[in-house]
N, C-alpha and C positions, 0 to 999 in steps of 0.2 A: 726292425720291427717299430711301428709306429707306436708312443704313449701319447696318451691325452694329457694335459697340464691340468685339466678339470679333475682327475683323479686324488689330486692333493685335498679335494673335499671329505676324504676317508679320515684326513687326519686332523681336520680343525678342533675338534673337541678336544684335544692333547695341550693346547693353550701352549704351545710350541713356536717358536721362530719357523719361519717357512719361507724358501725360495720357489717361485713359480718362475721356472727359466722355460720359456715356451720357445719352441721351434717349427710350430706348424700351427697353421688356423683356431684361433681361439675354441670357434663351434666343434672341435674335433672331439668327438665323445659325447657330445651334447645335441646338436643340431646340424648332422652332416649327411643329408640324405644324399648327396650325389656319391657319396663311397658306396658304391653297390653293397659288398659285403657288411657293413654296417646297418642296411636297413631292418633285417629282422630285430634288430635289437634296440631302436630308436624308442618305442613307446611313447610317452606324452612328451615328445621333445621340448615341445614350446616352453611347459613349465620347467621341466629340468634346466634348460638353457638359461629361462629368467633368474632363476635360483643361482644357477653358476655366476650369473653375471652380477647378482646381487653380493654373492660372497667376495667375488674378484673387486670388487670396488671396495666393501667394508677392508679385505686386506691391504690393497694400495694405501689407505689412509692411514695404517698403523706402521709406525716405525720398526715394530716387532717384525715385520714380513718384507721380502723385497719381491717385486714383481720385474721381472726382466725377459726380453728375448734376445735369440743369436744372431738376429738378421732385423735389417731396417723395416722390410717389407713386416713383418710379424707386429713389430713395435707401432707401425703406424695401420696396419689393419684394425689392430687393436683398440686404440683409439678412434679410429674410423666408428667402430659397433659398439664400443661400450664407452668409449671418456677416459679409459685409464689410460695412465702415461706409465709404457715400461721403459727400463733404463736397455740402453743398446748395449752387449757384452758380447763382443762374436766370439765363438767358440774356437778352440785352440786345434784342439785334433792333430797336434803335431809331434806327440811325443815327447822325449827329453829335449832339452834343448841342445845337446851333445849331436843328436840327431841333425839337427838344422845346422849347426856349427859345422859340422865334419863333412855335411854331404857336398858332394861333388856332381856338378853335370859332365858324365862323359859317356854321349851315346853309343852305343855298338851297331846300333841300325837306323837307316835313314828314314824310315818311316813315321809318320804322324799318327796317333792313337785317336780312334774317335770315340770320345765319352760323352756321357759318364756308363756307371754298368747296364743302364737302360735308358732308351730314346724315347720311348713312348711312339714309335715308327710303326710299329707291326699294326696299327690302324688306319685305313686308308680314309683320306679327308670325309668319304661319303658314308661311313662308317659311326662318326663321331656324331653324338646328338646335339641339336642346338642348345642344351641346357642340361648337361650331366657328365657322365664317363662313359666311355664305349666298353662294350662287352666282349665282342667278337672280334679276335685279333683274325686280318683276313688278308695279309699281306706279310711279305719278308721285308724285315727292317732295310737291308741291303737294296732295296727295289725301291723304297719310297720315292715318288717322283721328287722330294725336298734335294735328294742327293744326287740327280742324275746330271747336271751341270758339275757337280766332282767327279764322277767317275768317268766323263768326258775329258777331263784336264788331266788326269793320272798320267804322271810321269817319273822320270827318275828322281826328282827334287820335289815331286807331290804325290807321295802315295799314302794314301789315308786308308789304315786299316783298321778294322771294327778291334774291340776288346776280345771276341772268340778267337780272332786270327793271332793278335799280337800274344795272347796268354792261351794255352790249353785250356778250353773248357772255360775261359774267361777267369781263372783263377789266378793270383801273383802274390808271392809270398810277401811284400809290402809295398806301398807307394812309392817307395825310392825304385821300383822296378820300371816305373816309367819313365825315369831319367836315362834309361839304356836306350831309349827312342828320341827322335828329332826334337819331337813337341808333341802336346796333347790338342786335340780339337774339343771343346766343350759345347755342346749343344742342349742349351738348359731346356728341362722338362718342367721345373718347379722354380719357385721365387728364391728358394735356399734349400741344399744338400749338402749333408754330411761330406758325400764324397767331394764336393767343389773345397770345401775345407782342407781334406785331406791332402787331396791333389796339390792345391797350391800351397801348401806346408811343405811339401815334398820338393819345391822350387822348381817343379818340372815348366817349362816354357808352356803357355797356354793361349791359344787361339780360340775367338770366340765372335759368333757373329753380334753386329753392330745391335743396339735397339731396332734402329731403321728397318736392317735386314730381318729380325726376328719379328718385328710387328708385320711386314710383308709375308711371313710365313704364316704367321697367325692368321691372317684375312686369308690365304689362300689354302692352307693345309690344316687349319683349325687345331694347331697345336698349342701347348700349355692350358689344355683343358684340366690338367690335374692340380694347378692351383688353386681351383675352388673345389671347396669340401662340403658346402652347404650354403644356404641363403637365407640364414637367419634375419628377423628385423633388428633394425639398428635400435639402440636404447635410447628412450628419450633424453637422458644427459649426455649422449653424444652428439658435441655440436660441429667438432673440427671436420675439416675436409668437406665442407659445405659444397665446394664448387667441384668436386672430384666423383665420378661416376661409383657405382657398387663395384667394390673391387672383386666379388663374387660373381658378376656378368662374365659370359664367356665371348662376349663381342671383342671387336679389335679396339674398339675405342675405349673400350674399359683397360684393357691389357695396355694400350698406350699410356694411360693416366698413371699407372701405378707401376711399370716396367722399372722407372729410375730406382726403385727401391730394391730392386732384385742385386743379390750378394754380388754376381758377376761383374756388376755396373758399378760398383762402388769403388772409386778409383782414391780414394785416399785409405780404405782398408783394405784393399787388394789391388795395389798398382802395378804397373808392366804388362798387364794382359795386353794383346795384339788383338784389338777389331778389326774386322773385316766386313765391306760392305757387300761382298758377292763373293763366290766361290773363286772366279778369277783373280780376284783381290787376295784372296786366300794365299793362292799360289805365288803370287808376287810376292808377299810377306813371308812365305818359307824359301823364297829363293835370295832374298837380300838380307832378311834379319840376322845380326850375330846372337845365334841361341843360347851361346855361352856368358855371353853379357849378360842378357835379359834373366837367366835363371840366377846368375850371381847378385843382381840386384836385388830379385826376388828374395834370395838367401837373407842379405842384408837387412832388408825389412821384414821378415820374418823373423830375424833375432831379435828386433826392436819391438815387435807386436807378443812375443812371449814375455818380456819382461811387463809391457804394457797393461796387458790383458792379466797378467798376475797380480799386479799393482792396483788393479780394479777389484779383482775378486779380495785382496787382502783388507782393502779398504772398507769394501762391504760387510764382510765378515765382523771387522772392528765394531762398526755401526749395529750389527744386529746383536753382536754380545753386549755391547752397552744398554740397549733395547729389552734383551732379555733378562739382564740382572735387575732390571726395574721391575718386570713384570712378574719374577718369581715369587714373590710374596703375596700377589692376588691370585695365582693359580689354587685351583681346586681338584680335588679328588673325582668331582660328580662330573660327568662329561656333558651333561645337559646344561647345567651351571657355567661351565665354560663357553659354551656355545652364545648361549644368552648375553653373558657378561660382553663377549667380542662381537657382539651384533648379529650372530648366525641365526638359521634356523635348520637343521638338520636334514638331508634330502629325505630320511625317513618319515619325518615329520610332512613332508610337503607330497610325498608319494601316498602318505595314509589319510590326507583330510582334502586333497584339492579332488580327488576322483575324476580326475582327467580334465578339469576344467582348469584353464589358464589362469595365473594368478600374480597380481601386482605385487611384486615386493620392492616397488620404489619406497624412498624412505621418506 
């Protein structure tokens, strides 16, 4: 279930340290009209988002709080729209370190599993609007034209099956279940997903389309529409990425400019992924690579990442604790006083005083 980082505004008045750990677009929950099921709840989204950005900027300048994101796309998306610099701390999502240390690659089946749990391929290209999310599922994902070449190349060494075929009902006991297959094929539908973190931490060999191939699919089949949640205006304080197109645009040019920040292409954080430029190239990879060696390299990297990410969080917690001790004497029992002291205005104030008129919260 998606959770909006903007919900943190509920706790501003308590004068406590806050960790804003963003995992999807910063406008989610405030100005996200492309998400069709959110539309009945948007209200005066311009005022609500302006208020949220103002509060976010205040939080980012106070050592009592931490602004972070679990992926580079949202780190830079936030900088583009708000000017706020978030710290990049990738999610772990790999369980206890013993699960990684003791994990072994022992495939019992020769197939490759097509992932993630959803592909967004149940929408034909013509059903996807120019700007927005599609509503009508009008095609079987297995029949999507993007997969035609893959089906034509199916062989004993290159049998790519869906998750529902690999696991009854698409359900599996744990992500270690993927290691019983030859490898996983990941087709991104988002810049970052928890599924990818969990799959990578299982040290399952991963094949993924190269950025060039993914962009060709964007242009031809209009995939990756779910990356954009809304199209809010940039804050006047956001001056970075001036040469970049709007990341919330649906065209191939915008996706091309921003795809370098997708999790699956972060080769320093997620090395050893096998990229293919075509389905025939994927077949060649499946036939010639030593997947046991790939899995072992991933496992060793994951072990190092566990300790690296742990140290990042321990360091951040120590800094927050130091700042909290300093601020304890300044806390008030009056919530409105705490809000004013920290430079915030309550959302209740905004909604009761603006009467639907956008308000400038610039300092």
